[in-house]
C-alpha positions as CSV (number, residue, x, y, z in Angstrom):
1,M,-71.0,46.2,59.5
2,R,-69.4,43.1,60.0
3,R,-68.9,41.2,63.3
4,M,-65.2,41.6,64.6
5,N,-63.3,38.7,65.1
6,G,-60.9,38.5,68.3
7,D,-57.8,39.9,66.5
8,H,-59.8,42.7,64.8
9,M,-61.7,43.8,68.4
10,L,-58.1,43.7,69.8
11,R,-56.6,45.8,66.9
12,A,-59.3,48.3,67.4
13,A,-59.4,48.4,71.2
14,L,-55.6,49.1,71.4
15,A,-56.0,51.6,68.5
16,I,-58.8,53.6,70.3
17,A,-57.0,53.4,73.8
18,N,-55.1,56.3,73.0
19,P,-56.4,60.0,73.7
20,H,-54.9,61.4,70.5
21,R,-56.5,58.6,68.4
22,M,-59.7,58.9,70.3
23,R,-59.6,62.6,69.4
24,V,-58.9,62.0,65.5
25,V,-62.0,59.4,65.4
26,A,-64.0,62.2,66.8
27,A,-62.8,64.7,64.7
28,L,-63.5,62.6,61.5
29,S,-67.0,61.6,62.7
30,G,-69.4,62.7,60.1
31,K,-66.6,64.3,57.9
32,R,-63.6,63.6,56.0
33,S,-60.4,65.6,56.3
34,Y,-56.9,65.8,55.2
35,V,-53.5,65.7,57.3
36,S,-52.7,69.5,57.5
37,E,-56.3,70.6,58.2
38,L,-56.8,67.9,60.8
39,A,-53.6,68.7,62.6
40,R,-54.4,72.2,62.9
41,E,-57.9,71.4,64.3
42,L,-56.5,68.9,66.8
43,G,-53.5,71.4,67.6
44,I,-50.8,68.5,67.0
45,S,-48.0,68.1,64.7
46,R,-48.7,66.5,61.1
47,A,-45.9,64.0,61.9
48,L,-47.6,62.9,65.3
49,L,-50.8,62.9,63.6
50,Q,-49.7,60.6,60.7
51,V,-48.5,58.2,63.2
52,H,-51.9,58.0,64.7
53,L,-53.7,57.7,61.5
54,R,-51.5,54.7,60.5
55,K,-52.7,53.2,63.6
56,L,-56.1,53.8,63.1
57,E,-56.0,52.8,59.5
58,A,-54.3,49.2,60.3
59,A,-57.3,48.7,62.9
60,E,-59.4,49.5,60.0
61,L,-61.1,52.3,62.0
62,V,-60.3,54.8,59.2
63,T,-59.7,54.9,55.6
64,A,-57.7,57.0,53.3
65,E,-58.2,58.1,49.8
66,L,-55.8,60.0,47.6
67,Q,-57.5,62.9,45.6
68,L,-56.0,65.7,43.2
69,S,-56.6,69.3,44.5
70,E,-57.9,72.1,42.0
71,D,-53.9,73.0,41.8
72,G,-53.1,69.4,40.9
73,K,-51.7,68.7,44.3
74,A,-52.5,65.0,45.7
75,M,-54.0,65.4,48.9
76,K,-54.8,62.2,51.1
77,Y,-58.3,62.2,52.8
78,Y,-59.3,60.3,55.8
79,E,-62.7,59.2,57.0
80,V,-63.7,56.8,59.6
81,T,-65.3,53.7,58.9
82,Q,-68.6,52.6,60.3
83,F,-67.8,50.5,63.2
84,A,-69.5,49.4,66.4
85,V,-67.5,47.6,69.3
86,L,-69.8,46.0,71.8
87,L,-68.0,45.1,75.0
88,T,-69.8,42.5,77.0
89,P,-68.2,39.2,78.9
90,E,-70.2,37.3,76.0
91,T,-68.8,39.3,73.0
92,I,-65.2,38.9,74.4
93,A,-65.7,35.5,75.0
94,D,-66.8,34.7,71.5
95,A,-64.0,37.0,70.2
96,A,-61.3,35.2,72.5
97,K,-62.1,32.1,70.6
98,T,-60.9,33.7,67.4
99,L,-57.7,34.8,68.4
100,T,-54.5,34.1,66.8
101,L,-52.2,33.0,69.5
102,P,-48.4,33.7,68.6
103,S,-46.3,30.6,69.2
104,D,-43.8,32.6,71.6
105,G,-46.2,33.4,74.2
106,S,-46.2,37.1,73.4
107,Q,-49.3,39.0,73.1
108,S,-51.3,38.4,69.8
109,G,-50.5,40.8,67.0
110,R,-48.9,43.6,69.1
111,K,-45.4,44.9,69.4
112,E,-44.5,46.3,72.9
113,S,-44.1,50.0,72.8
114,S,-45.2,53.1,74.4
115,D,-48.1,54.9,72.8
116,G,-47.7,58.4,74.4
């Protein structure tokens, strides 16, 4: 596992700070799954799940791989990446030194939106 820089730590923290995404990571822990199966397991719509999977993928917390099923259908399988986030004042101070700060004063790499 590689050490997270400030931008990656921020993306990971923002991604996991949603209860649906936390449940997705938990469900994928130790196995891989495709959207329909995972949506049924979590009791959420495929559309909502795909939104959360995209955020987790952008934060490099999950990866996806296309595979053909036995009937020739393309299936996108997701699995968690191996990651560890150690949050201490020292690791946050180290990560803060590597943050990419936007020139307009807004938050680093984050669009304002509701994550409901």
